[in-house]
N, C-alpha and C positions, 0 to 999 in steps of 0.2 A: 282732596281739595281741587287738584287740577282737573280731575274727571268731572266734578260738578261744574267748574267753570267752562270746560269744553262743551258739556251738555247744554249749558245756558247759551253759549255763543251759537251753537248749532241750531237751537230752538229759535233764537232771536233772528237768525238769518232766514230760516225756513218760514217764518211768519211775516216777513216783510211783504208789503204790497209792491207791485211793479214800480209805482212812483217812488217808493222808498229806496228800491234798488238803484234806480237812476240817480237819485240824490246821493246815495252812498258812493256810486261810481264817480260822480263829479268830485266828491270829497276826497276820494282816493287819488284821482288825477291831480288835484291841488296839492295833496300831501307829497306825492312823488315829485312834482315840479318844484315845490319848496325845498325838498331834499337835494335835488340837482342844483338849485340855485345856491344852496348852502355849501355844497361840496366843490363847485367850480372854482371859487377863489382859493380854496385849500389845495387845489390841484390833485384831489383824490378822484382821478378819472375813472377808476373802477366803480366807485360809488355813484358817480355822475351817470355813467353808462347804465348801471343797474336801475337807477331811479328813472331815467328817461325811457328806458326800454319798458319798464312797468307802466309809465304814463302812456306810452304808445299802445300797450296792450289794453289799457282801460279805454282809451279813445276808440280802438278797434272794436271792443265789446259794445260800446255805446253805438257805434256805427252799425254793427251787425244786428242790433236790436231794433233798428228803425223799421217801421211799417211804411213802405214806400207808397201805399195807397192813400196815406194822409199827406195833404199838400205841404205841411211844414217840414216833413221828413226830407224832402229834396233840399231845402235850405240847410237843414242840420247836417245832411250828408256832405254838402259842400264845405261847411264849416269844419266838420270832423276831418275831411281831407286836408284842409288848410292846417289844422292843428298837427296832423301827422307830418306834413311836409316841414313845418316849423320845428317840431321835436327832432326830426331826423337831422335837419340843418344844425340845430343847437347842439346835438350830440356829436356831429362830425367836427364842429368848430369849437366845442365846449364854450358856447356863447351864452353867457349869463343874461345879456339883454334880451335875447330871443325868448329865453325861458321866462324871464320876468314879465315880458309883454303878453305872454299867454295867460298868466295867472288871473288878471282881472276879467278876462273874457270867460274863463272857466268858472270863476266865482259868480259872475253875472248869470250864466246859464244855470248854475247850481241853485242860486236864489230864485230864479224864475220857475224852475221845476219844483222847488220846495213849496213855492206859493201855489202853483197849480195842484200839487199833491194835497194841499189842505182844502181846496175848493170842492164844493159838492157838485154832483153831476148837473144839477139844475143851473148852478152858477157858471159852469163850463159851457153849457148850451147857450146861456144868455151872452157870454163873452163871444162865442163863435158867431151868434146872430148879429151882435153889434159890429164885429169885424167885417162880416159880409156886407152889412148895410153901409159901412164906411167905404168899402171898396167899390161900391156901385156908383 
């Protein structure tokens, strides 16, 4: 039974689109930040450290996946750098408020990437054209 489940998990991960992977990474970052937020008041600092370290690893994976030739990537890179600084500060001080402040930002990005992931190529091109026209 476990082998069948492991095979299913492996297949589901290998068939994800790049957009699906990004959404899953955001989900994992949220999950780890929620874990840290839960464990801080319990003073289980080993679990807090573990969760925040994993959240930081996820943010670093998102950052490493950026294509810097795409203009939005520079903005995302700055945002990911900010997330990393805040996660480190939260971990050093075991600061629940810092962790909780990151959650809505991560959720908003996850939702945006999930929406982009469902858009067709044509819709994305139209969105890009509209954004460029608005910027002129």
